[in-house]
matplotlib code that plots the C-alpha trace (Angstrom):
import matplotlib.pyplot as plt

x = [107.8, 105.8, 104.4, 102.1, 100.5, 98.5, 97.6, 100.9, 103.5, 104.6, 106.5, 108.4, 111.6, 114.9, 116.3, 120.0, 120.8, 119.5, 121.7, 124.5, 122.1, 120.2, 123.4, 124.7, 121.4, 121.4, 125.0, 123.8, 121.4, 122.5, 123.4, 122.2, 125.3, 127.5, 125.9, 125.7, 128.3, 128.0, 128.3, 125.5, 123.3, 123.9, 123.2, 119.9, 118.9, 119.5, 116.6, 114.4, 110.7, 110.8, 111.5, 115.1, 117.1, 114.1, 114.0, 111.8, 113.3, 111.3, 112.0, 109.7, 108.7, 106.7, 105.8, 107.9, 111.0, 112.9, 112.6, 113.7, 113.4, 111.4, 112.2, 110.5, 112.4, 110.3, 112.2, 112.9, 116.4, 114.9, 111.8, 109.3, 107.0, 104.3, 106.3, 107.6, 109.7, 109.8, 112.3, 112.3, 114.9, 113.9, 116.5, 117.6, 115.0, 112.1, 111.1, 108.1, 106.0, 103.8, 105.4, 107.0, 103.8, 102.0, 104.7, 104.6, 100.8, 100.7, 103.4, 102.2, 98.6, 99.9, 102.0, 99.1, 96.9, 99.5, 100.6, 101.9, 99.6, 102.1, 104.1, 106.6, 109.1, 111.7, 113.0, 115.4, 113.7, 114.6, 113.0, 109.7, 108.5, 108.8, 107.2, 104.2, 104.0, 103.8, 101.3, 99.1, 99.1, 97.8, 101.1, 101.2, 104.3, 105.4, 108.5, 112.0, 115.0, 117.8, 121.2, 119.9, 121.6, 125.3, 125.3, 128.7, 130.8, 127.8, 124.4, 121.0, 117.7, 115.1, 111.3, 109.4, 106.1, 103.7, 100.5, 98.5, 95.7]
y = [101.3, 103.0, 106.5, 108.2, 111.6, 114.2, 117.8, 119.0, 116.3, 113.4, 110.5, 108.7, 106.9, 108.9, 109.5, 108.6, 112.3, 113.1, 110.6, 113.0, 115.7, 113.2, 111.7, 115.2, 116.1, 112.8, 113.4, 116.4, 114.3, 112.5, 108.9, 108.4, 108.2, 107.7, 104.4, 102.9, 104.6, 106.5, 103.4, 101.6, 104.7, 104.9, 101.2, 101.5, 104.6, 102.8, 100.6, 103.6, 103.0, 99.3, 97.3, 96.4, 95.1, 95.8, 99.5, 101.6, 104.9, 107.6, 111.1, 113.9, 116.3, 119.5, 121.9, 119.8, 120.2, 117.6, 118.8, 115.7, 112.0, 109.6, 106.1, 103.1, 100.3, 97.2, 94.0, 91.7, 93.1, 96.5, 95.7, 92.9, 91.6, 94.1, 97.1, 99.7, 102.7, 105.8, 108.6, 111.9, 114.3, 117.7, 119.8, 123.1, 125.8, 123.3, 122.9, 124.7, 124.7, 121.7, 119.5, 117.2, 116.8, 115.9, 113.4, 111.7, 111.5, 110.1, 107.5, 106.4, 105.9, 103.9, 101.7, 101.1, 100.1, 97.9, 95.3, 97.2, 97.4, 99.7, 102.6, 104.3, 107.2, 108.6, 112.2, 114.1, 115.1, 118.8, 118.6, 120.4, 120.9, 117.2, 116.2, 118.5, 117.0, 113.5, 114.4, 116.3, 113.2, 110.9, 109.4, 108.8, 109.5, 106.2, 107.2, 108.6, 106.7, 107.9, 108.5, 106.9, 108.7, 109.8, 113.6, 115.3, 114.2, 112.8, 111.1, 112.6, 111.5, 110.6, 110.2, 107.2, 107.8, 105.3, 105.0, 101.8, 100.6]
z = [96.2, 99.0, 98.4, 100.9, 100.2, 102.0, 101.1, 102.7, 102.3, 100.1, 101.7, 98.9, 98.2, 98.5, 95.0, 94.3, 93.7, 97.2, 99.1, 100.1, 101.3, 103.4, 104.9, 105.7, 107.5, 109.5, 110.5, 112.5, 114.6, 117.7, 117.2, 113.6, 111.4, 114.4, 115.3, 111.9, 109.7, 106.4, 104.2, 106.1, 105.9, 102.1, 101.7, 103.6, 101.7, 98.4, 99.4, 100.3, 99.8, 100.7, 103.9, 103.9, 106.9, 109.2, 108.1, 105.9, 104.8, 103.0, 101.9, 103.1, 100.3, 100.7, 97.9, 95.5, 97.7, 99.7, 103.4, 105.4, 105.9, 108.0, 109.0, 110.6, 112.4, 112.8, 113.1, 116.0, 116.4, 117.1, 119.1, 119.9, 117.1, 116.2, 117.5, 115.1, 116.0, 113.9, 113.6, 111.6, 110.5, 109.1, 107.3, 108.7, 108.2, 107.8, 111.4, 112.9, 109.7, 110.4, 107.8, 110.3, 112.2, 109.0, 108.0, 111.4, 111.3, 107.8, 108.4, 111.9, 110.6, 107.7, 110.0, 112.4, 109.4, 107.9, 110.5, 113.5, 116.5, 118.2, 116.9, 119.2, 119.0, 121.3, 121.5, 123.7, 127.0, 126.1, 122.7, 123.6, 120.0, 119.1, 122.4, 121.6, 118.1, 119.4, 122.1, 119.6, 117.3, 120.1, 121.2, 125.0, 127.1, 128.6, 130.5, 130.5, 129.3, 131.5, 129.9, 126.7, 123.9, 123.5, 123.6, 123.3, 126.3, 128.2, 127.6, 127.2, 128.7, 126.2, 126.4, 125.0, 123.4, 121.8, 119.9, 119.6, 117.4]

ax = plt.figure().add_subplot(projection="3d")
ax.plot(x, y, z, "-o")
ax.set_aspect("equal")
plt.show()
């Protein structure tokens, strides 16, 4: 089981007693549970800490507390070979403390060192804090994905960022 650590965060498998909290937090994010369903999310999280179905799910812990999750998608059905996409969900009250930045940095560097020459991420065009995080970590903005993600009654534009070896 994968475990990554820095001074500020620990990326580790999601524990069974944390599944409901993680599912609830993901339900509040655009497209996450909506696209795959709660049962599929629970099944994926039961394999947290290992690659399963082209995904690698990890909990984000800071100061001994679960503060969010981070995920990599790196299989042909998600992207070309050698490309991995990451996504992060921080629980309410945990944003703006630098924990998410550190989790993305730690995870992206591990992926780049362990078989993925390209790591990419998308975020809502209006999500200025996440865009700043990605840029600070050396991800380059590659373009806008118009009407990319369902958003209420419409669709939101997203920005694609990538970092390469």
